[in-house]
N, C-alpha and C positions, 0 to 999 in steps of 0.2 A: 457538667462533665464535658471535657474538651473532645472535639471530634478527631483530632490527630493524636493517635496513641504514640507514646514514646517507649522504645524498647532499648535496654542497655545490654542485655545478654545476647551475644551473637548467635548462639544456637537457637534461642527463641526467635530471633529475628529471621533466621532461615526457615523456621517452621511457620512463620506468620507473615510478616511484612514482605519478605523476599521470596516467598514460596512461589514456585512456578508449577502450574498444572497443565497437563496435555489438553489440547483441544479435543473435546469429547462431545457426546450427545448433550446438547444444551438443555437446561431446565427453563422452559418457556413460561411467561406469565400465564396465569390461569385463563384469562380471556382469549389470548392468542391460541393456546392449546385447544380450548373449546371450539374456537373458530375452525381450526384444522380438522378436528374430529367431525364437526358438522359438515364440512366440505366433502369429506370422503365417506361419511356415514359409519365410521368406526374409529376407535382409538388409533392414532397414527403418530409415529415419531417424526421429528423434524427432518431427519434424513430420508425417511420414506415419503414424506410430504413433498420434498424437493424432487425425489426420483420420479414420482408420478407426474409432477408438473413438467419435468424434462421430457418424459415420454409423450405427454400430450402435445407439447410443442413440436416434437419430432414428427408426429403423425398428422397434426392439424395445422401447423404453421401459424399464420397471422391470427386465425380465429382463437387459438388457445392463448397466444400472447395477449390479445386484447381482452379476452374473458378474465384471465387471472389478474392482469394489471388493473383493470377497472374495478374488479371486486376488492382487491387489497388496498388500492389507493383511494377508493371512493370517488372515482372520476368517470367522466363520460365524454366520448369524442367519436368522430366518424372516421378519421384518417389517422394512421399510425405515424406517418412522417410529418415532421414539423415543416411547414412551408417557408419559402424565402420571405413571403409577406409577413408571416408571424415573427420571423427573426428581425426584419426591418422595423416592425412595430415595437419590438422589444427595445431597440435603440432609442426610440422616441419616448419610451416609458421610464427608462432609468434617468436619474438626475445627472447633470454634468459632473458633479463630484464623484458619483459612483462610477460613471464611465471612465473618468480620468484615473481613479484608483485601480480599476480593473486593467486599463491600458498600461499603467505604470508597472503593475505586478507582472503582466505578460512580458513586458520588455525586460524587466530584471531577470525573470526566470529564463527567458530566451538567451540573454547575454551569457548567463552562467553556463547554460548547456552548450552554447556555441564554443565557449572556451573548453568545456569538457570534451567536445567532439575533436578538438585539436589534439587531445591526448588519448584518444580512443585507438583501438587496434585498427590497422590498415592492411589492405591486401599486399601480399608480397610473393615473390617467386625466387627460390634460391636452391641450387644444386638439384634441380629436377622436381622439387616439391614446393608447395606454397599454400596460400589460402586466399579465398575471396571473402571480403567483408561486404555484406549487403544489408540494407534495411528491409524490414518486413514490407510486404505489399499492402496489407490492410490490417489496421488495428482497431479494436473496439474499446471505447472509453465508457466505463460505467460512471455516469455523472451522479454521484451519490448525493443524498440529501432530499428529504421531502418536506417534513415539518420544518427542519432547519435547512435553510438554503445555503449551499456551500460553493459559490463560484470559485473560490480559491482552490478547491480540490480539482475542479475542472481544469484550471490553468496548470496546476502542478502535475497533473497526469497527462494532459494532451501535449503541452509544449515540448517536452523532451522527445516525443515521437515525431513531431513535425520537424524539429531540428535534426533528428537522426535521418530524416529523408523518407519517412513512410509516405507512400503515394496516396493512400486513402485512409484518413482518420475519421471514424464515425462515432457518434455518441448515442447512448440510450439513457433515458431519464424518466422518472415518475412524472405524471401529469397532475395538475391540481383538479379540484372538483369540477370545474367548468371545462376541463380538457386542455387548458392552456398550460404552458411551461413557464415557470418564474422567469421574468425577463433578465434578471441578473445572470442566471445560468446561460441563457441564450447568447447574451452579449459576451460573456466569458468564453463560451465555446467558439463563437465565430472569430473573436479576436485571437484566440489561441490556435486557430487553424483547423477546427473541426468542420468538415465539409457537409455532412448530413447528420440530422438529429432525429431520433425516433422516440415515440412515446411507448416506453416499455420499462418495467421495473422488476426488481427481485430476481428469483430463480428463472422466471420465464424470459427475462431479458438476456440472461447468461446463455440459456439454451438457444434462444434465437440467434445470438451472435455465433454460437458454436455450429449450429446446423445450417443457418440461413433459412429465411422464410420467403414468402411471395414479395414482401416489402423490404425486409432487413437483410442486407448482404452477409454472407458467411465471412468471418474474419480469421486471420491467422493466429491472433493472440488477443486476450482480454486483459484490460488494465483497470486498476482503480479499486479503492476500498468500497465496502458496502456493508449492509447488515448481515445478520447471521444466516439468512437464507441465500443471500448472494455468495457468502463464503462457502457454504456447503455445496452450492451449485458449482462453483469454480473447482472445488475438490473433485466432485463427481464427473465433471466434464473434462478434466485434465487428461491429455492424451489425444482426445479428439480435437482439442484446441489448446493452444498454449495459454498459460496464465502467468501473470507477473509474480504473484505471491499470494499467500493466504494471510489476510490482515485481521487482527483482533482489536479490541478496544485500545484506545490511546494510553500512553504511559509516559511519565516524566520522572526522572530522578534528579533531584537537586542535591549537589554535593557542596556543602558550605563549611568554611572555617569560622573562627571567632571574629574575623573582620567583616563578615557578611552582614548586611542589613536584614534583620529578621522580617521586616515588612516586605522587602523584595523577595525573599525566599517564599514567604506565604503567598505573595501575588503570583509567582511562577507556578506554585503547586495548584492554586485555585484556577488558574487559566486552563489547565488541562482537566481539572476535576469537573468543570462545568460542561464539558463535552458530553458526558455519558455517566450513568450510575455505575457502569462497569469499568470506568477509567481507573488507572492506578497511579496516584501521586505518592512519591516516596522522597523522604529527606534522609540524607546521611550526613552527619556532622560529627565534630570531634569533642563536643562537650555537652553535658546534660543541660547546662544553663542555656546554651544556644538552642537546643532542641525545645526546651520549655518556652523560650521566647518566641520561636517560630510558631509553636502550637497556639500560644496566646494571640499572635498576630493573625493566624488563620481564623480563630474564633471571632476576632474583632472585625475582619473583613467579610466574612461569610454573609451576614445579613444584607449587605449592600448589593449583592449579585442578583440579577434578575432570575437566574437559574440556581438560586441558593439551595433549593431542596435537592436537586440533582448533585450539585457540588458537595454538599454535606455527606450524601450517601457515598460518593466516590472517595472523599477524604477518609471516611471510616474504613474503606477497603485498604487504604495505604497505611502510612505510618512514618515514624521517625526512628532512625537507628543511630545509636551513639557508638562511634568507632574510637580506637585508642589514638590514632594519628591519621594524617592524610594518606599515607601509603596503604594502611589497612582500609581506609574509606574507598580508595580507588580500586583496591582488590575486590571489595564487596560489590562495587559498581560493575566491574568486569564480570563478576559471577552472575549478577542479575541481568546483564546485557540489555539495558533499557533502549526503548525507541529514542528517547531524548535524554541527553546527559548535560545538565547545566552546571558549569563549574563556577560557583559564586565564591571564589577564594581570592586571597590577596595577589597571588601570582599564578593565574590559570595556565599560562604558557609552560610553566615548569611541570605541571601535571600532565599536559597533553601527551608526552611520550609514553606515559604509563597506561594510557587508555588503550584497551584492546577490543572491547566489545561495546559498541553503541551505534545506533542508527545515525545519529547526528550529535555533535558536541558543540556546545554554546559557551563561549569563553567570556566570562565577566558580565558585569551589570549592563554594559552597552550592547550585549548580544543576547537579548532575551529570546527564548524559544518561540514566543509569539511572533516575533519578527520573521522567524523562519517559516511560520505558517503562511505568511503573506508575501513579503517583499525582499527577503534576504537574497534569494536566488536558487539554491539547491531545492530539489523537489521535496515537499513535506511528506510525501508518501514513503514511509519508512518501515522497516521490519519491527514487528511487535512480538510479545510473548516469549522473549528470549531468543528470537530468531536472529538477532544481531550477532550471535556467536558465529553464524555461517552465511548470513544474507546481508544485502546492501540496500541502501535507499534506491528508489526508482531513479533511473538515469537513462541517458541515450543508449547505454549498453544493452538495456532490456529490449530495445527496439531494433537491435542489430543481430545478425546471425552470421556464422562463419561456415564456409564450405571449404573443405580441404581439397587441394589440387595435386595430382600426381602426373608429371609429364617427363618421364625418364627417356633416356637415349638407349640405343642398342648396347653401348658400352656399359651403361648403368645396369641393364638387364643381365648382361653376362657376369657382372661383378656381384649383384645382389641375389640373382636367381638361385644359385646353388644353395645358399644359406636358407632361403625361403623354402625350397623344395625339401631340404633336410628337416626343417621344422614341421612341414606338412606331413611327411612320413612319420615323424615321431608322434604326431597327434592322431595318426591313423586316417588322415584325410587324403586318400590316394588321388582323388579327383583334383584336389588343390595342387598336389605335387605334379601331376601330369600336365596341368595347364601351363606350368612353368617349363617343365622338361621338354615339351613339344616345341616351345619357342627356342630353347637352348639348342635342341638338336638341329634346328633349321639354320643355325648360324655357324 
C-alpha cells in the first residue's frame, strides 16, 4: 500500500487532504501527558501546564526557568547565560565547511533583507501629520531545536531583526545534557548578530523573555518557531509582550503539471515530510497518471531517508489531489493557503499572477523549497495552518513599529476643530468637545 493517497473527488479532497482545523488543545503523546500529570500531581491540560509554568517564572524568575528547563531538557548547568568563552570555543569546534556554510547563509539572508529594508515604510511628515518608523529596542529569538539542531532557523529569525536596526537581539535555547549548547547554534547566533544567549527552553523561556528575570532581560517582542508548549506560551503571553506569529507544523504544496518530473515532486514532498510527523505534504496535479507516478516515486525514495519513519507518517497525513486543469489547481492551492507553494510546471511565471495565498512561492525545478530553507535569502519562517490568507513571512517589517505624529498649526486647529467638536457632541463626549472648544474660543 502506497503512503501517498490519491484523491480525484474535490469534495473528498477538501474533507481530507485539504482540511484545515483550528489550533486547539493538542492531544499529547501518552508519555508526555503522564509527565505533565506527574509534575503537577493531577491530570493537567497542555494549556494549564503552560499557564502554571508562566506563573512560576513570573514569581520565581531564574529559579523557575532553570528548574523547568533542566527537567524537560535533561540538562545540568550552573549559569543561565552562555559565556563569551563558550561561544569562542564553539567557533573552534565547528568544521571549516560548517562555518563557511553558516557564514554564506547569513550573508545571503542579510543581503535580501537589506534590499527589503530599502522598500520598507519610512518616516514622513505632510500637512501637519506623519509617522515615525522605528525598530524595536529589544527582540528575543527562540533558537528552536534540541534533538534536531537548526542553525538555519537562528539565521532566518535573527538576521531580519539585526538588519531592521534592533538595538539588542538576544537568544534563548535548550541546553544539552552536559549544559552546553550545540556549537552550530552558537556560531549561527553570533554571526547573525545575536548579542547574548541564555539557556532556557519551552514555555519557561517565553515567560522569561516576557517578564524578564534576574538574568534574562525583558524583551519587546518574541520571534521564532518552537514546539507546542512554546506556541501555547506565546499565545498566553501575547499582550504583555509582542509575538511574531503562532507557528504550526511545516507544510508544502507541490503543484505539478504533466511536464514535471515525478521524482522531483516526490523529493520536494519528502523534504518537508522528514521534519515532523505532523508535517503536511500535499501534491496537486492535473492527471491521475502523474499523481500515481509521484506516489510511486515517494514509495521508492522513502526507505533511503534517515528519518524515513517520520517522513512516512507525515506523507500519510497529506495526499495527492487531481484537478481538472492548472487554473483549478491554483484555486485549490489558494484555498489551502500553504506555507510553501512549489510550482513544478512548464511555465511557472504564467501561474504566479494567479497565486493569492502562500507564505512563499518557489518557481520551477531550479528553485526548490529546500534552498529557501537555507541560502535563497527570504526568511524561511513563514505562516502555517492556512494563515497565509492573512499573514506574511517573517521580515524586517516585523521588527519595525510605526508611531503616528500630529503637529498641526493654529490655522489647522481652526479648520479641523469645529468638525471634531461636532462629532464629539454627537457621541455624547462633552469633555472631548470642550477640549477643542476652549482652544477655539481663545483664538
